[in-house]
A tleap script that builds the chain and sets N, CA, C and O, in Angstrom:
source leaprc.protein.ff14SB
mol = sequence {
  NMET ILE LEU THR GLY ILE LEU VAL PHE GLU
  TYR ILE LEU LEU LEU PHE LEU ILE ALA CYS
  SER ILE ALA VAL CYS LEU THR ARG LYS VAL
  ILE THR ALA ILE ILE ILE PHE MET ALA TYR
  SER ILE ILE MET SER ILE THR TRP VAL MET
  LEU GLN ALA PRO ASP LEU ALA LEU THR GLU
  ALA ALA ILE GLY ALA GLY ILE THR SER VAL
  LEU PHE PHE LEU VAL VAL LYS ARG ILE ASN
  SER MET GLU LYS GLY GLY CALA
}
set mol.1.N position { 10.409 69.903 75.032 }
set mol.1.CA position { 9.502 69.931 73.904 }
set mol.1.C position { 9.391 68.522 73.318 }
set mol.1.O position { 10.396 67.895 72.984 }
set mol.2.N position { 8.201 68.056 73.205 }
set mol.2.CA position { 7.956 66.718 72.665 }
set mol.2.C position { 7.710 66.846 71.164 }
set mol.2.O position { 6.846 67.605 70.725 }
set mol.3.N position { 8.483 66.094 70.391 }
set mol.3.CA position { 8.335 66.124 68.938 }
set mol.3.C position { 7.321 65.072 68.515 }
set mol.3.O position { 7.490 63.885 68.795 }
set mol.4.N position { 6.290 65.506 67.853 }
set mol.4.CA position { 5.305 64.563 67.338 }
set mol.4.C position { 5.793 64.026 66.000 }
set mol.4.O position { 6.749 64.543 65.420 }
set mol.5.N position { 5.133 62.995 65.524 }
set mol.5.CA position { 5.531 62.402 64.248 }
set mol.5.C position { 5.423 63.366 63.090 }
set mol.5.O position { 6.268 63.363 62.195 }
set mol.6.N position { 4.388 64.195 63.097 }
set mol.6.CA position { 4.198 65.141 61.995 }
set mol.6.C position { 5.271 66.213 62.032 }
set mol.6.O position { 5.773 66.613 60.983 }
set mol.7.N position { 5.631 66.682 63.208 }
set mol.7.CA position { 6.664 67.699 63.333 }
set mol.7.C position { 8.015 67.159 62.869 }
set mol.7.O position { 8.775 67.866 62.208 }
set mol.8.N position { 8.309 65.925 63.211 }
set mol.8.CA position { 9.555 65.300 62.764 }
set mol.8.C position { 9.548 65.186 61.247 }
set mol.8.O position { 10.563 65.453 60.605 }
set mol.9.N position { 8.418 64.794 60.663 }
set mol.9.CA position { 8.315 64.688 59.213 }
set mol.9.C position { 8.520 66.052 58.550 }
set mol.9.O position { 9.151 66.136 57.497 }
set mol.10.N position { 7.995 67.118 59.154 }
set mol.10.CA position { 8.187 68.464 58.610 }
set mol.10.C position { 9.659 68.859 58.635 }
set mol.10.O position { 10.153 69.465 57.684 }
set mol.11.N position { 10.359 68.523 59.706 }
set mol.11.CA position { 11.788 68.820 59.772 }
set mol.11.C position { 12.575 68.020 58.743 }
set mol.11.O position { 13.530 68.528 58.155 }
set mol.12.N position { 12.179 66.773 58.524 }
set mol.12.CA position { 12.847 65.959 57.510 }
set mol.12.C position { 12.623 66.554 56.124 }
set mol.12.O position { 13.553 66.618 55.320 }
set mol.13.N position { 11.396 66.989 55.839 }
set mol.13.CA position { 11.127 67.644 54.559 }
set mol.13.C position { 11.958 68.909 54.399 }
set mol.13.O position { 12.490 69.174 53.322 }
set mol.14.N position { 12.069 69.683 55.463 }
set mol.14.CA position { 12.874 70.899 55.416 }
set mol.14.C position { 14.336 70.583 55.131 }
set mol.14.O position { 14.979 71.272 54.340 }
set mol.15.N position { 14.859 69.552 55.766 }
set mol.15.CA position { 16.252 69.162 55.510 }
set mol.15.C position { 16.442 68.705 54.065 }
set mol.15.O position { 17.455 69.025 53.443 }
set mol.16.N position { 15.475 67.958 53.525 }
set mol.16.CA position { 15.561 67.540 52.131 }
set mol.16.C position { 15.491 68.732 51.183 }
set mol.16.O position { 16.195 68.757 50.173 }
set mol.17.N position { 14.656 69.718 51.493 }
set mol.17.CA position { 14.578 70.921 50.659 }
set mol.17.C position { 15.910 71.661 50.647 }
set mol.17.O position { 16.377 72.088 49.591 }
set mol.18.N position { 16.514 71.813 51.806 }
set mol.18.CA position { 17.813 72.483 51.882 }
set mol.18.C position { 18.873 71.682 51.141 }
set mol.18.O position { 19.692 72.250 50.418 }
set mol.19.N position { 18.863 70.362 51.316 }
set mol.19.CA position { 19.836 69.504 50.630 }
set mol.19.C position { 19.666 69.577 49.118 }
set mol.19.O position { 20.657 69.634 48.389 }
set mol.20.N position { 18.428 69.577 48.638 }
set mol.20.CA position { 18.187 69.683 47.197 }
set mol.20.C position { 18.657 71.033 46.659 }
set mol.20.O position { 19.231 71.103 45.572 }
set mol.21.N position { 18.418 72.087 47.406 }
set mol.21.CA position { 18.844 73.413 46.972 }
set mol.21.C position { 20.359 73.500 46.843 }
set mol.21.O position { 20.878 74.034 45.863 }
set mol.22.N position { 21.051 72.979 47.826 }
set mol.22.CA position { 22.512 72.996 47.784 }
set mol.22.C position { 23.032 72.080 46.684 }
set mol.22.O position { 23.977 72.429 45.977 }
set mol.23.N position { 22.420 70.917 46.537 }
set mol.23.CA position { 22.872 69.952 45.530 }
set mol.23.C position { 22.704 70.492 44.113 }
set mol.23.O position { 23.563 70.258 43.263 }
set mol.24.N position { 21.617 71.209 43.845 }
set mol.24.CA position { 21.421 71.780 42.510 }
set mol.24.C position { 22.519 72.790 42.206 }
set mol.24.O position { 23.009 72.865 41.079 }
set mol.25.N position { 22.899 73.555 43.200 }
set mol.25.CA position { 23.945 74.564 42.992 }
set mol.25.C position { 25.322 73.940 42.799 }
set mol.25.O position { 26.151 74.499 42.079 }
set mol.26.N position { 25.581 72.813 43.416 }
set mol.26.CA position { 26.914 72.225 43.394 }
set mol.26.C position { 27.122 71.174 42.307 }
set mol.26.O position { 28.263 70.826 42.005 }
set mol.27.N position { 26.060 70.669 41.722 }
set mol.27.CA position { 26.231 69.621 40.720 }
set mol.27.C position { 26.773 70.193 39.413 }
set mol.27.O position { 26.517 71.347 39.070 }
set mol.28.N position { 27.519 69.370 38.699 }
set mol.28.CA position { 28.125 69.818 37.449 }
set mol.28.C position { 27.366 69.326 36.215 }
set mol.28.O position { 27.496 69.900 35.134 }
set mol.29.N position { 26.582 68.272 36.378 }
set mol.29.CA position { 25.839 67.726 35.245 }
set mol.29.C position { 24.444 68.334 35.208 }
set mol.29.O position { 23.757 68.421 36.225 }
set mol.30.N position { 24.045 68.750 34.021 }
set mol.30.CA position { 22.751 69.411 33.864 }
set mol.30.C position { 21.600 68.441 34.130 }
set mol.30.O position { 20.621 68.805 34.782 }
set mol.31.N position { 21.709 67.230 33.638 }
set mol.31.CA position { 20.645 66.243 33.839 }
set mol.31.C position { 20.451 65.961 35.326 }
set mol.31.O position { 19.318 65.846 35.795 }
set mol.32.N position { 21.544 65.850 36.062 }
set mol.32.CA position { 21.455 65.627 37.504 }
set mol.32.C position { 20.764 66.800 38.185 }
set mol.32.O position { 19.941 66.605 39.080 }
set mol.33.N position { 21.094 68.011 37.767 }
set mol.33.CA position { 20.459 69.199 38.344 }
set mol.33.C position { 18.957 69.216 38.065 }
set mol.33.O position { 18.174 69.619 38.925 }
set mol.34.N position { 18.554 68.786 36.881 }
set mol.34.CA position { 17.130 68.750 36.539 }
set mol.34.C position { 16.402 67.728 37.411 }
set mol.34.O position { 15.302 67.997 37.895 }
set mol.35.N position { 17.000 66.577 37.609 }
set mol.35.CA position { 16.373 65.544 38.435 }
set mol.35.C position { 16.258 66.013 39.885 }
set mol.35.O position { 15.241 65.778 40.536 }
set mol.36.N position { 17.293 66.671 40.384 }
set mol.36.CA position { 17.231 67.202 41.756 }
set mol.36.C position { 16.165 68.288 41.847 }
set mol.36.O position { 15.457 68.383 42.850 }
set mol.37.N position { 16.050 69.105 40.803 }
set mol.37.CA position { 15.007 70.132 40.770 }
set mol.37.C position { 13.613 69.500 40.814 }
set mol.37.O position { 12.713 70.021 41.473 }
set mol.38.N position { 13.437 68.384 40.115 }
set mol.38.CA position { 12.164 67.670 40.160 }
set mol.38.C position { 11.878 67.176 41.580 }
set mol.38.O position { 10.754 67.291 42.067 }
set mol.39.N position { 12.887 66.632 42.230 }
set mol.39.CA position { 12.717 66.160 43.609 }
set mol.39.C position { 12.358 67.324 44.530 }
set mol.39.O position { 11.517 67.181 45.418 }
set mol.40.N position { 12.994 68.471 44.316 }
set mol.40.CA position { 12.685 69.659 45.117 }
set mol.40.C position { 11.211 70.046 44.945 }
set mol.40.O position { 10.534 70.358 45.925 }
set mol.41.N position { 10.722 70.026 43.716 }
set mol.41.CA position { 9.331 70.404 43.455 }
set mol.41.C position { 8.355 69.432 44.098 }
set mol.41.O position { 7.322 69.844 44.627 }
set mol.42.N position { 8.673 68.152 44.054 }
set mol.42.CA position { 7.792 67.161 44.670 }
set mol.42.C position { 7.776 67.316 46.193 }
set mol.42.O position { 6.720 67.236 46.820 }
set mol.43.N position { 8.949 67.538 46.779 }
set mol.43.CA position { 8.999 67.756 48.226 }
set mol.43.C position { 8.238 69.024 48.604 }
set mol.43.O position { 7.546 69.065 49.622 }
set mol.44.N position { 8.374 70.060 47.772 }
set mol.44.CA position { 7.656 71.302 48.049 }
set mol.44.C position { 6.147 71.096 47.940 }
set mol.44.O position { 5.391 71.685 48.712 }
set mol.45.N position { 5.699 70.274 46.998 }
set mol.45.CA position { 4.258 70.020 46.893 }
set mol.45.C position { 3.752 69.235 48.105 }
set mol.45.O position { 2.626 69.455 48.550 }
set mol.46.N position { 4.565 68.325 48.645 }
set mol.46.CA position { 4.183 67.629 49.871 }
set mol.46.C position { 4.080 68.622 51.028 }
set mol.46.O position { 3.188 68.524 51.870 }
set mol.47.N position { 5.000 69.570 51.053 }
set mol.47.CA position { 4.961 70.604 52.090 }
set mol.47.C position { 3.688 71.431 51.984 }
set mol.47.O position { 3.078 71.765 53.000 }
set mol.48.N position { 3.282 71.765 50.756 }
set mol.48.CA position { 2.035 72.532 50.580 }
set mol.48.C position { 0.836 71.736 51.061 }
set mol.48.O position { -0.087 72.309 51.640 }
set mol.49.N position { 0.828 70.431 50.835 }
set mol.49.CA position { -0.273 69.600 51.322 }
set mol.49.C position { -0.301 69.620 52.851 }
set mol.49.O position { -1.370 69.711 53.456 }
set mol.50.N position { 0.865 69.536 53.466 }
set mol.50.CA position { 0.914 69.557 54.931 }
set mol.50.C position { 0.472 70.906 55.488 }
set mol.50.O position { -0.031 70.978 56.609 }
set mol.51.N position { 0.656 71.972 54.715 }
set mol.51.CA position { 0.199 73.293 55.134 }
set mol.51.C position { -1.261 73.536 54.758 }
set mol.51.O position { -1.764 74.655 54.864 }
set mol.52.N position { -1.931 72.473 54.318 }
set mol.52.CA position { -3.353 72.503 53.963 }
set mol.52.C position { -3.638 73.488 52.826 }
set mol.52.O position { -4.594 74.261 52.872 }
set mol.53.N position { -2.779 73.433 51.806 }
set mol.53.CA position { -2.978 74.235 50.604 }
set mol.53.C position { -2.899 73.309 49.391 }
set mol.53.O position { -1.910 73.330 48.658 }
set mol.54.N position { -3.937 72.496 49.174 }
set mol.54.CA position { -3.876 71.504 48.090 }
set mol.54.C position { -3.826 72.129 46.698 }
set mol.54.O position { -3.279 71.532 45.771 }
set mol.55.N position { -4.393 73.325 46.545 }
set mol.55.CA position { -4.336 73.975 45.244 }
set mol.55.C position { -2.899 74.337 44.875 }
set mol.55.O position { -2.495 74.169 43.724 }
set mol.56.N position { -2.133 74.826 45.830 }
set mol.56.CA position { -0.724 75.120 45.571 }
set mol.56.C position { 0.079 73.842 45.362 }
set mol.56.O position { 1.014 73.813 44.562 }
set mol.57.N position { -0.288 72.791 46.080 }
set mol.57.CA position { 0.415 71.515 45.927 }
set mol.57.C position { 0.235 70.962 44.513 }
set mol.57.O position { 1.193 70.498 43.894 }
set mol.58.N position { -0.993 71.014 44.009 }
set mol.58.CA position { -1.239 70.539 42.644 }
set mol.58.C position { -0.516 71.401 41.617 }
set mol.58.O position { 0.035 70.887 40.643 }
set mol.59.N position { -0.518 72.698 41.834 }
set mol.59.CA position { 0.175 73.594 40.910 }
set mol.59.C position { 1.670 73.333 40.921 }
set mol.59.O position { 2.296 73.279 39.863 }
set mol.60.N position { 2.245 73.170 42.094 }
set mol.60.CA position { 3.677 72.900 42.211 }
set mol.60.C position { 4.031 71.572 41.553 }
set mol.60.O position { 5.037 71.475 40.850 }
set mol.61.N position { 3.216 70.557 41.775 }
set mol.61.CA position { 3.493 69.244 41.184 }
set mol.61.C position { 3.351 69.283 39.668 }
set mol.61.O position { 4.174 68.715 38.950 }
set mol.62.N position { 2.311 69.951 39.179 }
set mol.62.CA position { 2.068 69.971 37.734 }
set mol.62.C position { 3.073 70.853 37.002 }
set mol.62.O position { 3.619 70.456 35.972 }
set mol.63.N position { 3.313 72.026 37.525 }
set mol.63.CA position { 4.193 72.962 36.824 }
set mol.63.C position { 5.646 72.752 37.218 }
set mol.63.O position { 6.515 72.644 36.353 }
set mol.64.N position { 5.916 72.693 38.521 }
set mol.64.CA position { 7.299 72.573 38.974 }
set mol.64.C position { 7.947 71.254 38.607 }
set mol.64.O position { 9.019 71.236 38.002 }
set mol.65.N position { 7.315 70.161 38.962 }
set mol.65.CA position { 7.902 68.850 38.695 }
set mol.65.C position { 7.545 68.330 37.315 }
set mol.65.O position { 8.274 67.512 36.752 }
set mol.66.N position { 6.441 68.792 36.769 }
set mol.66.CA position { 5.981 68.255 35.487 }
set mol.66.C position { 6.442 69.048 34.291 }
set mol.66.O position { 7.410 68.680 33.625 }
set mol.67.N position { 5.754 70.129 34.021 }
set mol.67.CA position { 5.973 70.878 32.779 }
set mol.67.C position { 7.378 71.471 32.706 }
set mol.67.O position { 8.049 71.360 31.680 }
set mol.68.N position { 7.821 72.100 33.791 }
set mol.68.CA position { 9.142 72.730 33.772 }
set mol.68.C position { 10.243 71.703 33.552 }
set mol.68.O position { 11.182 71.955 32.797 }
set mol.69.N position { 10.139 70.559 34.197 }
set mol.69.CA position { 11.162 69.525 34.023 }
set mol.69.C position { 11.163 68.971 32.610 }
set mol.69.O position { 12.226 68.726 32.040 }
set mol.70.N position { 9.996 68.773 32.048 }
set mol.70.CA position { 9.928 68.305 30.656 }
set mol.70.C position { 10.557 69.328 29.721 }
set mol.70.O position { 11.293 68.961 28.805 }
set mol.71.N position { 10.273 70.606 29.944 }
set mol.71.CA position { 10.882 71.653 29.124 }
set mol.71.C position { 12.400 71.674 29.281 }
set mol.71.O position { 13.120 71.849 28.298 }
set mol.72.N position { 12.892 71.498 30.504 }
set mol.72.CA position { 14.342 71.441 30.718 }
set mol.72.C position { 14.958 70.270 29.951 }
set mol.72.O position { 15.993 70.431 29.304 }
set mol.73.N position { 14.328 69.092 30.019 }
set mol.73.CA position { 14.842 67.933 29.303 }
set mol.73.C position { 14.843 68.171 27.792 }
set mol.73.O position { 15.795 67.794 27.108 }
set mol.74.N position { 13.790 68.790 27.271 }
set mol.74.CA position { 13.734 69.076 25.837 }
set mol.74.C position { 14.812 70.065 25.418 }
set mol.74.O position { 15.407 69.921 24.349 }
set mol.75.N position { 15.065 71.056 26.241 }
set mol.75.CA position { 16.116 72.029 25.930 }
set mol.75.C position { 17.480 71.363 25.928 }
set mol.75.O position { 18.292 71.624 25.040 }
set mol.76.N position { 17.746 70.506 26.910 }
set mol.76.CA position { 19.026 69.802 26.949 }
set mol.76.C position { 19.174 68.910 25.729 }
set mol.76.O position { 20.253 68.847 25.140 }
set mol.77.N position { 18.109 68.221 25.338 }
set mol.77.CA position { 18.152 67.369 24.149 }
set mol.77.C position { 18.422 68.205 22.907 }
set mol.77.O position { 19.211 67.811 22.048 }
set mol.78.N position { 17.774 69.348 22.813 }
set mol.78.CA position { 17.960 70.225 21.653 }
set mol.78.C position { 19.378 70.778 21.597 }
set mol.78.O position { 19.975 70.842 20.522 }
set mol.79.N position { 19.916 71.174 22.729 }
set mol.79.CA position { 21.285 71.703 22.762 }
set mol.79.C position { 22.279 70.618 22.369 }
set mol.79.O position { 23.217 70.877 21.614 }
set mol.80.N position { 22.077 69.397 22.879 }
set mol.80.CA position { 22.980 68.304 22.514 }
set mol.80.C position { 22.899 67.983 21.035 }
set mol.80.O position { 23.925 67.714 20.411 }
set mol.81.N position { 21.705 68.004 20.455 }
set mol.81.CA position { 21.596 67.740 19.023 }
set mol.81.C position { 22.196 68.858 18.189 }
set mol.81.O position { 22.745 68.605 17.117 }
set mol.82.N position { 22.099 70.095 18.670 }
set mol.82.CA position { 22.713 71.210 17.943 }
set mol.82.C position { 24.235 71.132 18.008 }
set mol.82.O position { 24.913 71.466 17.037 }
set mol.83.N position { 24.769 70.700 19.128 }
set mol.83.CA position { 26.215 70.564 19.235 }
set mol.83.C position { 26.747 69.444 18.342 }
set mol.83.O position { 27.832 69.569 17.773 }
set mol.84.N position { 25.992 68.354 18.217 }
set mol.84.CA position { 26.417 67.237 17.384 }
set mol.84.C position { 26.220 67.523 15.901 }
set mol.84.O position { 27.069 67.194 15.072 }
set mol.85.N position { 25.074 68.148 15.578 }
set mol.85.CA position { 24.752 68.390 14.183 }
set mol.85.C position { 25.305 69.690 13.620 }
set mol.85.O position { 25.455 69.835 12.407 }
set mol.86.N position { 25.597 70.600 14.474 }
set mol.86.CA position { 26.158 71.867 14.017 }
set mol.86.C position { 25.120 72.926 13.704 }
set mol.86.O position { 25.481 74.066 13.410 }
set mol.87.N position { 23.842 72.585 13.758 }
set mol.87.CA position { 22.821 73.599 13.470 }
set mol.87.C position { 21.715 73.434 14.406 }
set mol.87.O position { 20.740 74.183 14.347 }
savepdb mol mol.pdb
quit
Protein backbone atom coordinates (compact mmCIF):
# COMPACT_ATOMS: atom_id res chain seq x y z
CA UNK A 1 0.00 0.00 0.00
CA UNK A 2 1.44 3.33 -1.05
CA UNK A 3 0.83 6.15 1.40
CA UNK A 4 0.10 9.46 -0.24
CA UNK A 5 0.91 12.76 1.40
CA UNK A 6 -2.72 13.43 2.29
CA UNK A 7 -3.16 10.00 3.86
CA UNK A 8 -0.03 10.49 5.96
CA UNK A 9 -1.34 13.90 7.06
CA UNK A 10 -4.66 12.29 8.06
CA UNK A 11 -2.84 9.72 10.18
CA UNK A 12 -0.79 12.46 11.82
CA UNK A 13 -3.98 14.37 12.63
CA UNK A 14 -5.49 11.21 14.08
CA UNK A 15 -2.44 10.66 16.28
CA UNK A 16 -2.61 14.26 17.50
CA UNK A 17 -6.32 13.86 18.30
CA UNK A 18 -5.63 10.74 20.34
CA UNK A 19 -2.68 12.41 22.08
CA UNK A 20 -4.78 15.47 22.95
CA UNK A 21 -7.57 13.28 24.31
CA UNK A 22 -5.20 11.36 26.55
CA UNK A 23 -3.34 14.50 27.61
CA UNK A 24 -6.54 16.27 28.70
CA UNK A 25 -7.43 13.30 30.88
CA UNK A 26 -3.98 13.03 32.46
CA UNK A 27 -3.11 16.67 33.07
CA UNK A 28 -3.48 18.09 36.56
CA UNK A 29 -3.63 21.80 35.75
CA UNK A 30 -6.94 23.18 34.55
CA UNK A 31 -5.39 25.85 32.33
CA UNK A 32 -3.25 23.23 30.60
CA UNK A 33 -6.33 21.08 30.01
CA UNK A 34 -8.17 24.05 28.47
CA UNK A 35 -5.29 24.79 26.11
CA UNK A 36 -5.09 21.14 25.06
CA UNK A 37 -8.86 21.17 24.52
CA UNK A 38 -8.43 24.19 22.24
CA UNK A 39 -5.76 22.33 20.26
CA UNK A 40 -8.10 19.33 19.99
CA UNK A 41 -10.87 21.54 18.58
CA UNK A 42 -8.56 23.13 16.03
CA UNK A 43 -7.25 19.75 14.90
CA UNK A 44 -10.82 18.49 14.66
CA UNK A 45 -11.80 21.48 12.51
CA UNK A 46 -8.88 20.71 10.17
CA UNK A 47 -10.16 17.15 9.99
CA UNK A 48 -13.63 18.41 9.04
CA UNK A 49 -12.11 20.49 6.25
CA UNK A 50 -10.27 17.43 4.94
CA UNK A 51 -13.57 15.53 4.99
CA UNK A 52 -15.02 18.32 2.83
CA UNK A 53 -17.39 19.60 5.51
CA UNK A 54 -16.47 23.29 5.83
CA UNK A 55 -19.66 24.15 7.69
CA UNK A 56 -18.76 21.74 10.49
CA UNK A 57 -15.17 22.99 10.44
CA UNK A 58 -16.29 26.58 10.99
CA UNK A 59 -18.68 25.52 13.73
CA UNK A 60 -16.01 23.47 15.49
CA UNK A 61 -13.49 26.31 15.27
CA UNK A 62 -15.93 28.98 16.42
CA UNK A 63 -17.65 27.06 19.19
CA UNK A 64 -15.12 24.41 20.18
CA UNK A 65 -11.91 26.41 20.09
CA UNK A 66 -13.44 29.86 20.47
CA UNK A 67 -16.50 30.34 22.62
CA UNK A 68 -16.15 27.25 24.81
CA UNK A 69 -12.50 27.97 25.58
CA UNK A 70 -13.25 31.58 26.46
CA UNK A 71 -16.03 30.41 28.78
CA UNK A 72 -13.67 27.91 30.41
CA UNK A 73 -11.07 30.65 30.98
CA UNK A 74 -13.71 32.96 32.48
CA UNK A 75 -14.93 30.24 34.82
CA UNK A 76 -11.39 29.49 36.00
CA UNK A 77 -10.80 33.21 36.57
CA UNK A 78 -14.05 33.50 38.50
CA UNK A 79 -13.29 30.46 40.66
CA UNK A 80 -9.81 31.79 41.45
CA UNK A 81 -11.21 35.19 42.42
CA UNK A 82 -13.85 33.56 44.60
CA UNK A 83 -11.22 31.49 46.38
CA UNK A 84 -9.06 34.57 47.02
CA UNK A 85 -11.88 36.93 47.92
CA UNK A 86 -14.08 34.52 49.78
CA UNK A 87 -17.26 35.38 47.89
